[in-house]
SEFIKE-968018 format. One line per field, with one value per residue (C-alpha): residue number from 1; x, z, y; residue in one letter. Coordinates in steps of 0.2 Angstrom, whole numbers, plus 2048, in hexadecimal, padded with zeros to 3 digits. Layout:
seq NUM;...
c1 X;...
c3 Z;...
c2 Y;...
type A;...
//
This chain:
seq 1;2;3;4;5;6;7;8;9;10;11;12;13;14;15;16;17;18;19;20;21;22;23;24;25;26;27;28;29;30;31;32;33;34;35;36;37;38;39;40;41;42;43;44;45;46;47;48;49;50;51;52;53;54;55;56;57;58;59;60;61;62;63;64;65;66;67;68;69;70;71;72;73;74;75;76;77;78;79;80;81;82;83;84;85;86;87;88;89;90;91;92;93;94;95;96;97;98;99;100;101;102;103;104;105;106;107;108;109;110;111;112;113;114;115;116;117;118;119;120;121;122;123;124;125;126;127;128;129;130;131;132;133;134;135;136;137;138;139;140;141;142;143;144;145;146;147;148;149;150;151;152;153;154;155;156;157;158;159;160;161;162;163;164;165;166;167;168;169;170;171;172;173;174;175;176;177;178;179;180;181;182;183;184;185;186;187;188;189;190;191;192;193;194;195;196;197;198;199;200;201;202;203
c1 BD6;BE6;BF4;BF3;BE0;BE3;BF1;BE7;BD9;BE7;BEC;BDD;BDA;BEC;BF0;C00;C0E;C1B;C2B;C37;C4B;C54;C63;C71;C76;C82;C7E;C79;C67;C67;C6E;C61;C54;C5C;C5B;C4A;C45;C4E;C44;C35;C2F;C2A;C34;C2D;C37;C37;C47;C4B;C5C;C67;C74;C86;C97;C92;C83;C86;C78;C6B;C64;C53;C4B;C3C;C3D;C2C;C35;C3E;C32;C28;C2E;C24;C15;C05;BFE;C07;BF8;C04;C0E;BFD;C01;C12;C0A;C10;C1F;C31;C36;C46;C44;C54;C55;C53;C42;C39;C32;C27;C1F;C0C;C04;BF7;C03;C0D;C1F;C2B;C3D;C4C;C58;C6B;C79;C8B;C9A;C99;CAB;CA7;C96;CA0;CAE;CA0;C97;CA7;CAC;C9A;C9D;CAE;CA6;C9A;CA7;C9E;CA4;C9E;C99;C9D;CAD;CAD;CAC;C9D;C94;C96;C91;C82;C7D;C81;C73;C69;C68;C66;C54;C51;C53;C48;C3B;C39;C39;C29;C1F;C12;C12;C26;C2B;C3E;C4C;C5F;C6B;C7F;C84;C95;C8F;C83;C90;C9C;C8C;C7D;C75;C70;C6B;C5F;C57;C56;C4E;C42;C3C;C39;C2E;C24;C30;C2B;C39;C45;C53;C60;C5C;C60;C70;C75;C73;C7E;C8E;C9F;CAA;C9D;CA3;CB1;CB3;CB5;CB8
c3 388;393;393;3A2;39D;38B;393;3A0;392;387;395;398;385;381;391;39A;38F;388;38F;380;382;374;36C;35F;35D;369;375;386;381;388;398;39B;398;3A4;3B0;3AD;3AF;3BE;3C5;3C4;3B1;3A6;396;386;37D;373;379;367;366;375;380;376;377;372;37F;38B;397;389;37A;381;36F;366;355;350;355;344;338;33F;330;324;32F;32C;33C;34B;358;362;369;374;37C;382;38C;39F;398;390;37F;376;367;35C;35A;345;34A;355;348;344;354;353;35A;364;371;37F;37F;38E;384;38E;381;385;37D;37C;372;361;360;36C;364;352;35C;364;354;34A;357;356;343;346;350;342;336;32D;326;329;319;31E;323;336;331;326;333;341;334;332;344;34A;33D;342;354;34F;347;354;362;359;355;367;36D;363;361;371;373;376;38A;387;394;38E;397;394;394;39A;3A9;3AD;3AF;3B9;3C6;3C2;3D3;3CD;3BD;3C4;3CE;3BF;3B5;3C3;3C5;3B3;3B2;3C1;3D0;3D5;3CE;3D9;3D8;3E1;3D6;3C6;3CE;3D1;3C0;3B8;3B3;3AF;3A9;399;395;389;37C;380;379
c2 FCE;FCF;FC3;FBB;FB6;FB2;FA7;F9D;F9A;F94;F89;F82;F7E;F77;F6F;F6E;F73;F66;F66;F67;F65;F6B;F71;F6D;F5A;F55;F64;F5B;F58;F45;F4B;F58;F4A;F3E;F4F;F50;F3D;F3D;F4D;F45;F49;F3A;F3A;F35;F2A;F19;F11;F0D;F16;F0D;F15;F12;F18;F2A;F2B;F1E;F25;F23;F2E;F31;F31;F2E;F2A;F33;F43;F41;F41;F52;F5D;F51;F4B;F51;F4C;F51;F4E;F40;F4E;F52;F43;F4B;F59;F5A;F4E;F52;F4D;F50;F59;F5E;F73;F71;F6A;F77;F81;F71;F6F;F70;F82;F77;F74;F7F;F7A;F7F;F7D;F7A;F7D;F77;F82;F7B;F83;F80;F78;F6C;F69;F64;F5B;F4F;F4D;F48;F3B;F33;F33;F2C;F1D;F1A;F1D;F2B;F3B;F4B;F53;F65;F6D;F72;F86;F84;F7A;F87;F95;F8A;F86;F99;F9E;F91;F94;FA6;FA2;F97;FA3;FAF;FA2;F9D;FAF;FB5;FA5;FA4;F91;F92;F96;F94;F91;F92;F85;F85;F73;F77;F81;F72;F65;F73;F77;F6D;F72;F83;F7E;F71;F7E;F8A;F7C;F76;F89;F8A;F7A;F7F;F7A;F69;F60;F55;F60;F56;F47;F50;F57;F44;F3F;F4C;F42;F4E;F40;F40;F51;F4B;F58;F68;F79
type X;X;X;X;X;X;X;X;X;X;X;X;X;X;X;X;X;X;X;X;X;X;X;X;X;X;X;X;X;X;X;X;X;X;X;X;X;X;X;X;X;X;X;X;X;X;X;X;X;X;X;X;X;X;X;X;X;X;X;X;X;X;X;X;X;X;X;X;X;X;X;X;X;X;X;X;X;X;X;X;X;X;X;X;X;X;X;X;X;X;X;X;X;X;X;X;X;X;X;X;X;X;X;X;X;X;X;X;X;X;X;X;X;X;X;X;X;X;X;X;X;X;X;X;X;X;X;X;X;X;X;X;X;X;X;X;X;X;X;X;X;X;X;X;X;X;X;X;X;X;X;X;X;X;X;X;X;X;X;X;X;X;X;X;X;X;X;X;X;X;X;X;X;X;X;X;X;X;X;X;X;X;X;X;X;X;X;X;X;X;X;X;X;X;X;X;X;X;X;X;X;X;X
//
């Protein structure tokens, strides 16, 4: 069976893809979710985690995501077909294969990720248990594995987006994301919600 026909039959069977915004913690995933929401994509969030100093525009999270790795029944994700949901990169491997996924994967310099994580921990008066160099090595290996996984699993279609570049010039990236998701989003609205002032931990 040709790949095109196979893909059409799969789309008929599993419906619209789930739009997944992913990346490391503190890599711009909340900003990406806000852009998608502004562009006209319905977002899946429970609103439990409210905006704070570290994410003044909101986190766009759903608490169910945290338990993906240990869930026996992940069928609730079918309700996210055609919508956007934020799922940290460490949990992408736990997404069930009975959905297709359009993954917008946010990339950020590791030094900035670590600095942002440390600042969040400072606000909570908590300590990072792993040294920065060791954590960076763990993240590098993790990202290598994730890129390999989304490249060969047929239910993933992935667009990699650099956080710093979106903040510097959001228009071409809004256009790129829109094209990736079918071309029906409001790009102007997506651009308008990008706030460069929130880029507070730079390399």
